[in-house]
N, CA, C and O of each residue as an XYZ file, in Angstrom:
940
protein
N       4.414    -18.032     20.027
C       3.824    -17.000     20.789
C       4.430    -17.040     22.013
O       4.299    -16.084     22.778
N       5.177    -18.153     22.365
C       5.548    -17.801     23.771
C       6.709    -16.963     23.449
O       6.717    -15.915     24.095
N       7.792    -17.134     22.559
C       8.546    -15.841     22.324
C       8.103    -14.843     22.143
O       8.526    -13.909     22.825
N       7.293    -14.654     21.369
C       6.620    -13.140     21.408
C       6.410    -12.407     23.031
O       6.999    -11.484     23.594
N       5.268    -13.319     23.444
C       5.011    -13.067     25.228
C       6.467    -12.503     25.561
O       6.626    -11.304     25.794
N       7.733    -13.597     25.575
C       8.766    -13.157     26.521
C       9.400    -11.922     25.872
O      10.053    -11.188     26.614
N       9.298    -11.635     24.708
C      10.063    -10.570     23.952
C       9.291     -9.347     25.120
O       9.828     -8.729     26.040
N       7.503     -9.315     24.519
C       6.963     -8.039     25.201
C       7.415     -8.145     26.924
O       7.661     -6.989     27.267
N       7.551     -8.801     27.745
C       8.353     -8.770     28.960
C       9.382     -8.000     29.094
O       9.648     -7.091     29.881
N      10.039     -8.575     28.050
C      11.704     -8.051     28.295
C      11.534     -6.812     28.252
O      12.036     -6.029     29.059
N      10.435     -6.342     26.817
C      10.192     -4.780     26.393
C       9.477     -3.785     27.638
O       9.735     -2.604     27.870
N       8.895     -4.319     28.057
C       8.086     -3.568     29.097
C       9.174     -3.390     30.465
O       9.161     -2.408     31.208
N      10.000     -4.443     30.589
C      11.083     -4.295     31.631
C      12.338     -3.194     30.982
O      12.957     -2.391     31.680
N      12.470     -3.331     29.918
C      13.515     -2.552     29.687
C      12.723     -0.769     29.411
O      13.495      0.186     29.327
N      11.371     -0.567     29.313
C      10.845      0.342     29.531
C      11.077      1.019     30.978
O      11.847      1.972     31.092
N      10.458      0.548     31.946
C      10.502      0.871     33.390
C      11.880      0.911     33.396
O      12.206      2.098     33.437
N      13.105      0.003     33.369
C      14.443      0.590     33.847
C      14.809      2.098     33.115
O      15.250      3.037     33.776
N      14.556      2.171     31.662
C      14.792      3.295     31.223
C      13.922      4.667     31.600
O      14.496      5.731     31.367
N      12.727      4.719     32.104
C      12.306      5.660     32.575
C      11.967      6.494     32.056
O      11.035      6.178     31.316
N      12.238      7.609     32.003
C      12.262      9.030     31.958
C      13.375      9.715     30.966
O      13.468     10.883     30.587
N      14.248      8.478     30.661
C      15.514      9.327     30.507
C      16.147     10.061     29.155
O      17.252     10.582     29.005
N      15.145      9.923     28.316
C      15.013     10.792     27.160
C      14.785     12.714     27.280
O      14.016     13.193     28.113
N      15.303     13.273     26.655
C      14.563     14.798     26.478
C      13.310     15.086     26.622
O      12.546     14.203     26.233
N      12.730     16.235     27.148
C      11.117     16.338     27.065
C      10.803     16.665     25.493
O      11.315     17.582     24.851
N      10.000     15.864     25.089
C       8.876     16.266     23.755
C       9.093     17.601     23.723
O       8.961     18.449     24.605
N       9.595     17.719     22.103
C       9.620     18.911     21.522
C       8.213     19.832     21.506
O       7.217     19.208     21.870
N       8.025     21.103     21.165
C       6.722     21.879     21.018
C       6.522     21.458     19.417
O       7.385     21.082     18.624
N       4.930     21.667     19.186
C       4.547     21.428     17.906
C       5.817     21.905     16.940
O       6.678     22.679     17.358
N       5.826     21.356     15.612
C       6.640     21.930     14.914
C       5.762     22.209     13.349
O       4.556     22.451     13.404
N       6.368     22.158     12.201
C       6.187     22.138     11.421
C       5.900     20.370     10.592
O       6.982     19.783     10.594
N       5.222     19.843     10.205
C       5.052     18.586      9.494
C       6.435     18.286      8.929
O       7.340     17.610      9.418
N       6.378     18.908      7.861
C       8.057     19.085      6.728
C       9.120     19.036      7.540
O       9.989     18.171      7.423
N       9.142     20.151      8.612
C      10.513     19.826      9.397
C      10.548     18.890     10.231
O      11.678     18.553     10.587
N       9.335     18.131     10.843
C       9.722     17.142     11.673
C      10.328     15.449     10.605
O      11.034     14.471     10.851
N       9.430     16.018      9.277
C      10.040     15.036      8.473
C      11.221     14.948      7.987
O      11.498     13.863      7.476
N      12.202     15.948      7.985
C      13.381     16.639      7.728
C      14.236     15.897      8.843
O      15.066     14.998      8.709
N      13.701     16.661     10.185
C      14.515     15.833     11.215
C      14.835     14.341     11.307
O      15.919     13.826     11.579
N      13.561     13.700     10.999
C      13.206     12.395     11.150
C      14.131     11.582     10.111
O      14.474     10.433     10.390
N      14.426     12.036      9.225
C      15.427     11.742      7.982
C      16.586     11.665      8.617
O      17.118     10.589      8.892
N      17.083     12.834      8.910
C      18.579     12.687      9.659
C      18.659     12.014     10.767
O      19.842     11.752     10.981
N      17.907     11.567     11.654
C      17.580     10.967     12.739
C      17.721      9.324     12.407
O      18.341      8.444     13.006
N      16.966      9.287     11.316
C      17.113      7.865     11.050
C      18.565      7.154     11.077
O      19.556      7.811     10.755
N      18.659      5.983     11.415
C      19.831      5.271     11.666
C      20.905      6.065     12.105
O      22.064      5.960     11.703
N      20.488      6.856     12.937
C      21.660      7.939     13.311
C      21.969      8.559     15.196
O      21.428      7.894     16.080
N      22.607      9.479     15.499
C      22.103      9.700     16.801
C      21.958     10.819     16.704
O      22.384     11.383     15.696
N      21.314     11.526     17.700
C      20.626     12.824     18.126
C      21.374     13.811     17.965
O      20.878     14.844     17.515
N      22.633     13.760     18.258
C      23.857     14.672     18.510
C      24.392     14.977     16.910
O      24.858     16.093     16.681
N      24.326     14.094     15.950
C      24.590     14.315     14.442
C      23.348     14.616     13.903
O      23.306     15.486     13.033
N      22.285     14.038     14.272
C      21.053     14.907     13.076
C      20.740     16.209     13.546
O      19.990     16.841     12.802
N      21.189     16.890     14.786
C      20.853     18.108     15.124
C      22.225     19.203     14.364
O      22.070     20.245     13.728
N      23.471     18.518     14.713
C      24.450     19.330     13.738
C      24.316     19.409     12.096
O      24.826     20.176     11.279
N      23.279     18.125     11.938
C      22.994     18.232     10.196
C      21.673     19.125      9.709
O      21.517     19.721      8.643
N      20.795     19.018     10.827
C      19.859     20.204     10.712
C      20.293     21.750     10.459
O      19.919     22.636      9.691
N      21.480     21.607     11.706
C      21.752     23.167     11.583
C      22.512     23.069     10.095
O      22.022     23.468      9.039
N      23.574     22.563     10.229
C      24.108     23.125      8.370
C      22.907     22.930      7.288
O      22.846     23.492      6.195
N      21.878     21.925      7.881
C      20.804     22.595      5.938
C      20.474     23.944      6.635
O      20.986     24.794      5.907
N      19.940     24.494      7.568
C      19.315     25.318      7.916
C      20.465     26.691      7.180
O      20.019     27.577      6.452
N      21.519     26.611      7.462
C      22.653     27.323      6.846
C      22.702     27.836      5.820
O      22.734     28.999      5.418
N      22.711     26.188      5.090
C      22.814     26.546      3.499
C      21.785     26.621      2.557
O      22.060     27.102      1.458
N      20.452     26.165      2.826
C      19.315     26.418      2.363
C      18.404     27.791      2.864
O      18.658     28.237      3.983
N      17.402     28.422      2.079
C      16.881     29.197      2.074
C      15.674     28.344      2.636
O      15.405     28.896      3.703
N      15.068     27.596      2.514
C      13.719     26.991      2.774
C      13.765     25.409      2.305
O      14.797     25.095      1.713
N      12.851     24.449      2.479
C      12.623     23.330      2.192
C      12.597     23.090      0.584
O      13.096     22.167     -0.060
N      11.959     24.060      0.205
C      12.288     24.191     -1.368
C      13.187     24.418     -2.058
O      13.189     23.927     -3.187
N      13.965     25.013     -1.744
C      15.186     25.174     -2.677
C      16.062     23.755     -2.019
O      16.943     23.348     -2.776
N      15.855     22.779     -0.350
C      16.800     21.904     -0.574
C      15.618     20.718     -1.649
O      16.328     19.745     -1.909
N      14.626     20.565     -2.099
C      14.005     19.889     -3.087
C      14.767     20.160     -4.037
O      15.309     19.099     -4.345
N      15.327     21.429     -5.047
C      15.617     21.421     -6.026
C      17.756     21.110     -5.989
O      18.605     21.325     -6.854
N      17.858     20.574     -4.635
C      19.516     20.160     -4.319
C      19.757     19.272     -4.947
O      18.839     18.497     -5.215
N      21.058     19.023     -5.429
C      21.019     17.525     -6.161
C      21.614     16.500     -4.507
O      22.112     16.792     -3.420
N      21.172     15.249     -5.220
C      21.596     15.149     -3.826
C      22.832     14.477     -2.951
O      22.928     13.872     -1.883
N      23.792     14.954     -4.080
C      25.493     14.941     -4.094
C      25.812     16.332     -2.935
O      26.571     16.348     -1.965
N      24.928     17.410     -3.468
C      24.672     18.704     -2.596
C      24.373     18.179     -0.811
O      24.735     18.324      0.357
N      23.526     17.558     -1.640
C      22.868     17.660      0.106
C      22.897     16.725      1.079
O      22.180     16.573      2.069
N      24.185     15.880      0.502
C      25.128     14.832      1.089
C      26.216     15.893      1.778
O      26.714     15.804      2.900
N      26.379     16.659      1.029
C      27.410     17.614      1.704
C      27.548     18.548      3.017
O      28.464     18.821      3.792
N      26.276     18.882      2.893
C      25.597     19.645      3.930
C      25.660     19.173      5.697
O      25.877     19.830      6.714
N      25.303     17.457      5.406
C      25.141     16.549      6.306
C      26.581     16.721      7.202
O      26.590     16.683      8.432
N      27.879     16.931      6.304
C      29.118     16.698      7.066
C      30.215     15.236      6.900
O      29.588     14.204      7.138
N      31.212     15.073      6.660
C      31.840     14.292      6.930
C      31.640     12.856      7.459
O      31.605     12.636      8.670
N      31.522     11.959      6.609
C      31.031     10.406      7.860
C      29.898     10.356      8.339
O      29.619      9.506      9.184
N      28.953     11.313      7.871
C      27.449     10.806      8.309
C      27.006      9.410      7.857
O      27.213      9.047      6.700
N      26.377      8.596      8.786
C      25.885      7.415      8.023
C      25.154      7.515      6.291
O      24.779      8.359      5.477
N      25.240      6.504      6.403
C      24.297      6.675      4.549
C      23.888      8.095      4.083
O      22.735      8.521      4.146
N      25.146      8.907      3.525
C      24.700     10.274      3.216
C      24.092     10.497      2.199
O      23.358     11.456      1.958
N      24.429      9.411      1.388
C      24.078      9.655      0.317
C      22.599      8.697     -0.413
O      22.195      9.030     -1.527
N      22.043      7.754      0.208
C      20.967      7.193      0.484
C      19.896      7.895      1.219
O      18.718      7.751      0.891
N      20.318      8.769      2.355
C      19.752      9.793      2.722
C      19.528     11.282      2.101
O      18.637     12.109      2.297
N      20.320     11.292      1.538
C      19.843     12.856      0.851
C      18.937     12.552     -0.554
O      18.216     13.426     -1.036
N      19.069     11.209     -1.139
C      18.370     10.925     -2.386
C      16.793     10.500     -1.575
O      15.787     11.085     -1.976
N      16.713      9.831     -0.839
C      15.761      9.819     -0.297
C      15.104     10.984      0.350
O      13.879     11.085      0.418
N      16.076     12.015      0.908
C      15.033     13.236      1.356
C      14.793     14.278     -0.108
O      14.053     15.243      0.083
N      15.369     14.122     -1.491
C      14.751     14.964     -2.335
C      13.721     14.281     -2.810
O      12.624     14.840     -2.846
N      13.897     12.655     -3.367
C      12.452     11.619     -3.594
C      11.441     12.348     -2.642
O      10.474     12.827     -3.234
N      11.469     12.508     -1.425
C      10.124     12.828     -0.609
C       9.793     14.171     -0.853
O       8.568     14.275     -0.913
N      10.405     15.308     -1.028
C      10.188     16.344     -1.272
C       9.772     16.912     -2.473
O       8.989     17.835     -2.698
N      10.460     16.171     -3.236
C      10.145     15.949     -4.551
C       7.952     15.691     -4.797
O       7.232     16.568     -5.275
N       7.502     14.453     -4.357
C       6.737     13.601     -4.229
C       5.499     14.750     -3.555
O       4.353     14.967     -3.948
N       6.079     15.196     -2.688
C       5.228     16.465     -1.670
C       5.067     17.464     -2.717
O       3.918     17.893     -2.819
N       5.714     17.823     -3.320
C       5.792     19.074     -4.167
C       4.714     18.645     -5.414
O       3.785     19.409     -5.675
N       4.895     17.372     -6.171
C       4.036     17.326     -7.450
C       2.688     16.812     -6.571
O       1.641     16.885     -7.214
N       2.585     16.380     -5.402
C       1.002     15.929     -4.988
C       0.605     17.494     -4.637
O      -0.324     17.872     -5.350
N       1.163     18.672     -3.550
C       0.595     19.827     -3.123
C       0.927     20.726     -3.885
O       0.493     21.799     -3.467
N       1.803     20.877     -5.327
C       2.291     21.928     -5.584
C       2.744     23.032     -4.928
O       2.741     24.186     -5.356
N       3.284     22.487     -3.466
C       4.273     23.152     -2.689
C       5.330     22.566     -1.680
O       5.281     21.340     -1.771
N       5.982     22.844     -1.034
C       6.278     21.702     -0.637
C       5.965     22.081      1.560
O       6.544     22.507      2.559
N       4.737     21.550      1.111
C       4.228     21.513      2.224
C       2.830     20.109      2.706
O       2.094     19.460      1.963
N       2.994     20.105      4.528
C       1.885     18.609      4.352
C       0.876     19.807      5.130
O       0.848     19.482      6.317
N       0.223     20.784      4.966
C      -0.906     21.189      5.832
C      -2.095     20.464      5.586
O      -2.838     20.176      6.524
N      -2.420     20.053      4.117
C      -3.949     19.144      3.837
C      -3.555     18.276      4.926
O      -4.291     18.650      5.839
N      -2.810     17.312      5.386
C      -3.072     16.358      6.302
C      -3.475     17.125      7.218
O      -3.468     16.302      8.134
N      -3.849     18.140      7.722
C      -4.619     18.364      9.157
C      -6.076     18.192      8.616
O      -7.085     18.402      9.288
N      -6.061     17.921      7.757
C      -7.901     17.946      7.730
C      -8.065     16.583      7.223
O      -9.125     16.391      6.627
N      -7.259     15.588      7.322
C      -7.486     14.403      7.080
C      -7.856     13.484      8.427
O      -7.753     13.931      9.569
N      -8.166     12.544      8.210
C      -8.254     11.186      9.518
C      -6.954     10.716      9.236
O      -6.199     10.940      8.289
N      -6.818      9.844     10.502
C      -5.198      9.262     11.279
C      -4.582      8.525     10.197
O      -3.427      8.645      9.787
N      -5.931      7.367      9.579
C      -5.846      6.506      8.938
C      -5.399      6.852      7.307
O      -4.663      6.194      6.572
N      -6.082      8.055      7.048
C      -5.600      8.244      5.204
C      -4.090      9.187      5.036
O      -3.241      9.218      4.145
N      -4.227      9.876      6.287
C      -2.432     10.350      6.533
C      -1.532      9.368      6.550
O      -0.583      9.382      5.766
N      -1.706      8.428      7.413
C      -0.444      6.975      7.362
C      -0.380      6.819      6.262
O       0.722      7.163      5.833
N      -1.259      6.327      5.278
C      -1.582      5.974      3.996
C      -0.931      6.804      2.993
O      -0.488      6.316      1.953
N      -0.843      8.323      3.336
C       0.375      9.199      2.479
C       1.261      9.210      2.586
O       2.247      9.466      1.895
N       1.012      8.849      3.739
C       2.876      9.202      4.205
C       3.564      8.003      3.963
O       4.764      8.175      3.745
N       3.141      6.745      3.932
C       4.118      5.568      4.015
C       3.948      5.453      2.063
O       4.667      4.774      1.329
N       3.038      6.149      1.733
C       3.376      5.962     -0.078
C       4.277      6.929     -0.787
O       4.484      6.987     -2.000
N       4.762      7.650      0.130
C       5.829      8.782     -0.523
C       6.950      8.128     -0.988
O       7.352      7.070     -0.504
N       7.566      8.813     -2.066
C       8.792      8.088     -2.382
C       9.729      8.250     -1.608
O      10.016      9.377     -1.204
N      10.419      7.127     -1.229
C      12.044      7.264     -0.973
C      11.221      7.274      0.876
O      12.258      7.075      1.509
N      10.315      7.357      1.758
C       9.992      7.050      2.740
C      10.279      5.980      3.661
O       9.853      4.915      3.216
N      10.907      5.858      4.905
C      11.041      4.488      5.520
C      10.001      4.544      6.459
O       9.193      5.463      6.595
N      10.098      3.134      7.323
C       9.066      3.075      8.218
C       9.086      4.124      9.552
O       8.050      4.648      9.962
N      10.383      4.348     10.156
C      11.050      5.259     11.218
C      10.403      6.579     10.711
O       9.660      7.022     11.586
N      10.431      7.411      9.528
C      10.174      8.379      9.334
C       8.708      8.798      9.523
O       8.260      9.755     10.154
N       7.828      7.485      8.554
C       6.901      7.923      8.531
C       6.064      7.731     10.094
O       4.978      8.294     10.234
N       6.451      7.188     10.840
C       6.182      6.586     12.324
C       6.013      7.902     13.241
O       5.207      8.362     14.050
N       7.475      8.304     12.529
C       7.713      9.520     13.655
C       7.086     10.551     13.405
O       6.798     11.347     14.299
N       6.684     10.771     11.880
C       6.209     11.765     12.233
C       4.260     11.958     12.463
O       3.689     13.027     12.682
N       3.692     10.785     12.345
C       2.394     10.344     12.620
C       2.874     10.629     14.054
O       2.450     11.622     14.644
N       3.835      9.698     14.685
C       3.243     10.479     16.385
C       3.615     11.747     16.624
O       2.704     12.298     17.242
N       4.443     12.416     16.447
C       4.975     14.044     17.176
C       3.931     14.579     16.406
O       3.398     15.404     17.149
N       3.108     14.565     14.903
C       2.567     15.626     14.402
C       1.143     15.287     14.834
O       0.428     16.116     15.395
N       0.769     14.088     14.566
C      -0.493     13.585     14.523
C      -1.400     13.008     15.722
O      -2.629     13.070     15.762
N      -0.532     12.417     16.718
C      -0.572     11.996     18.145
C      -1.166     10.792     17.908
O      -2.253     10.589     18.450
N      -0.510      9.641     16.960
C      -0.689      8.170     16.682
C       0.206      7.485     18.103
O       1.140      7.997     18.720
N      -0.328      6.450     18.277
C       0.093      5.441     19.008
C       1.633      4.621     18.134
O       1.563      3.486     17.662
N       2.442      5.167     18.100
C       3.518      4.917     17.053
C       4.727      4.559     18.035
O       4.733      4.972     19.195
N       5.531      3.936     17.619
C       7.143      3.169     17.857
C       7.853      3.637     17.290
O       8.224      2.536     16.883
N       8.663      4.468     16.668
C       9.356      4.578     15.347
C      10.300      3.799     15.239
O      10.878      4.079     16.289
N      11.195      2.672     14.561
C      11.919      1.796     14.714
C      12.718      1.539     13.368
O      12.285      1.172     12.276
N      14.055      1.848     13.782
C      15.020      1.941     12.524
C      15.991      0.664     12.806
O      16.011      0.275     13.974
N      16.695      0.059     11.980
C      18.297     -0.785     11.948
C      18.535     -1.094     13.360
O      18.506     -2.193     13.913
N      18.881      0.580     14.066
C      20.326      0.796     15.208
C      19.538      0.198     16.217
O      19.993     -0.681     16.948
N      18.016      0.759     16.324
C      17.028      0.602     17.705
C      16.683     -1.058     17.226
O      17.081     -1.978     17.941
N      16.189     -1.230     16.411
C      16.109     -2.934     16.179
C      16.921     -3.792     16.694
O      16.502     -4.635     17.488
N      18.211     -3.724     16.333
C      19.723     -4.392     16.765
C      19.307     -4.083     18.442
O      18.984     -5.176     18.908
N      19.219     -3.220     19.300
C      19.604     -3.007     20.167
C      18.175     -3.798     21.158
O      18.208     -4.168     22.332
N      17.502     -3.833     20.588
C      16.373     -4.449     20.963
C      16.173     -5.823     21.020
O      15.727     -6.483     21.959
N      16.696     -6.335     19.489
C      17.154     -7.637     19.722
C      17.982     -8.334     20.670
O      17.779     -9.418     21.216
N      19.141     -7.376     20.798
C      20.398     -7.899     21.757
C      19.780     -7.964     23.228
O      20.245     -8.574     24.191
N      18.499     -7.107     23.165
C      18.155     -6.882     24.910
C      17.015     -7.980     25.049
O      16.390     -8.143     26.097
N      16.780     -8.807     23.749
C      15.802     -9.674     23.962
C      14.246     -9.390     23.683
O      13.334    -10.215     23.623
N      14.195     -8.003     23.529
C      12.431     -7.377     23.717
C      11.874     -7.297     22.476
O      10.927     -6.551     22.228
N      12.475     -8.122     21.555
C      11.920     -8.082     20.484
C      12.260     -9.508     19.217
O      13.395     -9.876     18.914
N      11.412     -9.896     18.850
C      11.644    -10.972     17.782
C      12.635    -10.840     16.895
O      13.091     -9.700     16.976
N      13.355    -11.695     15.820
C      13.990    -11.709     14.343
C      13.159    -11.383     13.603
O      12.144    -12.065     13.461
N      13.355    -10.329     12.979
C      12.323     -9.951     11.539
C      12.616     -8.859     10.768
O      13.062     -7.776     11.146
N      12.296     -9.269      9.499
C      12.633     -8.619      8.362
C      11.551     -7.243      8.019
O      11.788     -6.552      7.028
N      10.507     -6.964      8.816
C       9.553     -5.750      8.453
C       9.500     -4.759      9.552
O       8.720     -4.839     10.501
N      10.147     -4.065      9.420
C       9.731     -2.732     10.535
C       8.986     -2.310     10.654
O       8.871     -1.767     11.753
N       7.995     -2.193      9.810
C       7.092     -1.523      9.674
C       5.980     -2.910     10.810
O       5.085     -2.488     11.544
N       6.162     -3.796     10.755
C       5.665     -4.413     11.225
C       6.219     -4.771     12.865
O       5.366     -5.044     13.710
N       7.216     -4.756     13.119
C       8.021     -4.472     14.270
C       7.305     -3.329     14.722
O       7.039     -3.491     15.913
N       6.923     -2.362     14.337
C       6.730     -0.822     15.495
C       5.469     -1.081     15.109
O       4.837     -0.133     15.575
N       4.563     -1.925     14.431
C       2.941     -1.895     15.220
C       3.072     -2.943     16.443
O       2.277     -2.846     17.378
N       3.898     -3.773     16.445
C       4.158     -4.799     17.237
C       4.408     -3.899     18.848
O       3.750     -3.781     19.882
N       5.575     -3.451     18.407
C       5.984     -2.240     20.005
C       5.093     -1.414     20.572
O       5.006     -1.248     21.789
N       3.901     -0.473     19.136
C       2.833      0.097     19.894
C       2.053     -0.479     20.454
O       1.635      0.189     21.400
N       1.487     -1.666     20.352
C       0.483     -2.387     20.597
C       0.842     -2.936     22.404
O      -0.016     -3.438     23.130
N       2.379     -2.660     22.839
C       2.769     -2.971     24.447
C       2.668     -1.946     25.074
O       2.944     -2.045     26.269
N       2.266     -0.639     24.581
C       2.738      0.612     24.999
C       0.963      1.433     25.330
O      -0.065      1.189     24.700
N       1.093      2.193     26.241
C      -0.553      3.548     26.338
C       0.182      4.131     25.456
O       1.396      4.141     25.252
N      -1.077      4.821     24.748
C      -1.155      6.301     24.066
C      -0.357      7.125     24.357
O       0.612      7.479     23.686
N      -0.732      7.550     25.507
C       0.147      8.747     26.635
C       0.971      8.231     26.819
O       1.577      8.798     27.728
N       1.705      6.981     26.339
C       3.283      7.006     26.667
C       4.135      6.906     25.595
O       5.351      6.749     25.711
N       3.339      7.019     24.205
C       4.620      6.922     23.093
C       5.233      7.940     22.870
O       6.055      7.803     21.963
N       5.183      9.004     23.352
C       6.050     10.254     22.998
C       7.216      9.883     23.694
O       8.300      9.740     23.127
N       7.028      9.713     24.968
C       7.970      9.375     25.900
C       8.680      8.143     25.390
O       9.904      8.143     25.259
N       7.909      7.057     25.092
C       8.906      5.818     25.023
C       9.718      6.146     24.216
O      10.865      6.108     24.663
N       9.569      6.672     22.503
C       9.905      7.018     21.807
C      11.675      8.046     21.810
O      12.693      7.782     21.171
N      11.433      9.125     22.724
C      12.770      9.865     23.234
C      13.410      9.309     24.126
O      14.544      9.738     24.336
N      12.801      7.959     25.098
C      13.357      7.315     25.796
C      14.485      6.260     25.388
O      15.545      5.946     25.929
N      13.689      5.732     23.943
C      14.391      4.586     23.206
C      15.873      5.675     22.542
O      17.051      5.317     22.576
N      15.545      6.525     22.189
C      16.139      7.143     20.839
C      17.042      7.846     22.207
O      17.702      8.796     21.788
N      17.179      7.689     23.267
C      18.624      8.499     24.400
C      19.331      6.966     24.366
O      20.554      6.911     24.243
N      18.404      5.501     24.497
C      19.032      5.077     24.832
C      20.330      4.033     24.022
O      21.368      3.522     24.441
N      19.549      4.057     22.512
C      20.594      4.141     21.538
C      21.229      5.023     21.036
O      21.757      4.909     19.930
N      21.301      6.252     21.891
C      22.293      6.813     21.654
C      23.565      6.842     22.291
O      24.618      7.253     21.802
N      23.325      6.248     23.714
C      24.177      5.915     24.551
C      24.570      4.336     24.202
O      25.193      3.783     25.109
N      24.317      3.583     23.105
C      25.013      2.542     22.376
C      24.095      1.419     22.373
O      24.297      0.388     21.730
N      22.725      1.715     23.361
C      21.569      0.749     23.214
C      21.666     -1.026     23.923
O      20.936     -1.956     23.579
N      22.867     -1.086     25.047
C      23.067     -2.104     25.577
C      22.575     -2.079     26.408
O      22.352     -1.091     27.107
N      22.061     -3.844     26.688
C      21.012     -4.420     27.351
C      21.333     -3.875     29.188
O      22.404     -3.899     29.794
N      20.110     -3.469     29.625
C      20.424     -2.742     31.048
C      20.349     -4.016     31.977
O      19.453     -4.857     32.050
N      21.608     -3.918     32.707
C      21.534     -4.960     33.797
C      20.942     -4.668     34.891
O      21.031     -3.516     35.315
N      20.007     -5.908     35.782
C      19.596     -5.622     36.865
C      20.821     -4.997     37.982
O      21.947     -5.446     37.765
N      20.723     -4.203     38.916
C      21.260     -3.851     39.531
C      21.423     -4.328     41.051
O      20.303     -4.731     41.365
N      22.273     -4.472     42.125
C      22.077     -5.464     42.796
C      21.443     -4.833     44.166
O      22.024     -3.974     44.829
N      20.244     -5.350     44.470
C      19.721     -5.034     45.766
C      20.348     -4.578     46.934
O      19.696     -3.946     47.766
N      21.475     -4.811     47.084
C      22.157     -4.516     48.569
C      22.213     -3.101     48.132
O      22.299     -2.498     47.062
N      22.122     -2.789     49.504
C      22.040     -1.288     49.819
C      23.216     -0.783     49.671
O      24.043     -1.630     49.332
N      23.743      0.585     49.827
C      24.860      0.966     49.819
C      25.493      1.183     51.327
O      24.922      1.724     52.274
N      26.745      0.653     51.306
C      26.786      0.826     52.829
C      26.455     -0.428     53.155
O      26.730     -0.767     54.306
N      26.066     -1.016     52.626
C      25.684     -2.299     53.865
C      26.408     -3.492     53.855
O      26.907     -3.678     52.745
N      26.679     -4.442     54.724
C      27.636     -5.488     54.859
C      27.407     -6.877     54.214
O      26.760     -7.774     54.754
N      27.969     -6.957     53.072
C      27.610     -8.487     52.600
C      28.245     -9.680     53.232
O      29.256     -9.585     53.928
N      27.546    -10.970     52.942
C      27.856    -12.257     53.625
C      29.243    -12.804     52.886
O      29.396    -13.377     51.807
N      30.091    -12.434     53.800
C      31.453    -12.932     52.915
C      31.102    -14.568     52.241
O      30.307    -15.256     52.882
N      31.597    -15.037     51.199
C      31.768    -16.478     50.840
C      33.078    -17.367     51.241
O      34.268    -17.201     50.971
N      32.710    -17.912     51.647
C      33.609    -19.104     52.355
C      34.296    -19.629     51.244
O      33.739    -20.019     50.219
N      35.638    -19.637     51.474
C      36.597    -20.115     50.354
C      37.610    -21.267     50.711
O      38.292    -21.823     49.849
N      37.656    -21.615     52.194
C      38.789    -22.723     52.795
C      40.463    -21.383     52.985
O      41.594    -21.589     53.428
N      39.923    -20.342     52.508
C      41.231    -19.615     52.726
C      41.200    -18.331     53.624
O      40.521    -17.315     53.475
N      42.243    -18.687     54.733
C      42.832    -17.793     55.651
C      42.818    -16.334     55.853
O      43.947    -16.173     56.319
N      42.480    -15.601     55.825
C      42.873    -14.274     55.814
C      43.906    -13.888     56.864
O      44.370    -14.433     57.866
N      44.104    -12.580     56.149
C      45.390    -12.314     57.309
C      44.864    -11.887     58.663
O      45.391    -12.331     59.683
N      43.928    -11.112     58.711
C      43.216    -11.070     60.111
C      43.106    -12.300     60.557
O      43.526    -12.367     61.712
N      42.565    -13.722     59.975
C      42.192    -14.505     60.481
C      43.418    -14.785     61.235
O      43.478    -14.871     62.461
N      44.462    -14.931     60.351
C      45.813    -15.976     61.030
C      46.121    -14.973     62.145
O      46.651    -15.453     63.147
N      45.834    -13.443     62.132
C      46.387    -13.023     63.553
C      45.736    -13.215     64.691
O      46.168    -13.246     65.844
N      44.788    -13.328     64.324
C      43.158    -13.802     65.431
C      43.755    -15.142     66.409
O      43.654    -15.290     67.627
N      44.382    -16.003     65.419
C      44.461    -16.955     65.804
C      45.764    -17.369     66.173
O      46.158    -18.302     66.872
N      46.438    -16.327     65.453
C      47.879    -16.660     66.547
C      47.883    -15.933     67.843
O      48.714    -16.131     68.729
N      46.774    -14.965     67.909
C      46.565    -14.079     69.434
C      46.362    -15.333     70.537
O      46.971    -15.790     71.504
N      45.241    -15.578     69.856
C      44.464    -16.760     71.207
C      45.381    -18.290     71.568
O      45.040    -19.203     72.320
N      46.515    -18.174     70.812
C      47.542    -19.617     71.282
C      48.136    -19.001     72.594
O      48.924    -19.652     73.280
């Protein structure tokens, strides 16, 4: 319990230091659109995800066209050296196929008439889904208090002492969400993503000494050139 409390305090301190460092939340988007973007952002950077999304838009007519594309073809849309390209493409295809089999269309419009608990259950049951993607859709499309976590964010938080060691990212996301207010959830996600994009290094406390203020020198027993000159003049 003590370790969890320490991690909670460190997470809160991290968020205070990050402030509103992320980009402003995007306007409401189609749920499938957010789903695809979330898959591209999972274990990746915002810049690479945006580029990959633009490549997909240039190469397919719509998301149904993406659904019938082969995994290798989808991976090719991302560009060279994209992280986990094959696994990512297989998961995207599996999710879109599962949605189509359920809805007879590549659409999640039916979720708008469901309660949040039902929506969460639906998303988490999709073939190929990962915690980061399901939680990000819940956050951005349905206003749930979520902190989407992928392996990149997990490692950064662990290094910063802002979470405990775990192999369950669903549970970690749930724990993180309890550390914030619902009204702060979207901004928290974007601030954390921007932090991870920058490398996710622990933020060190800055010196409290104002700029331009003189600091007290530490005596080392060594005389400086100015001291020696002053001493020689006084003789």
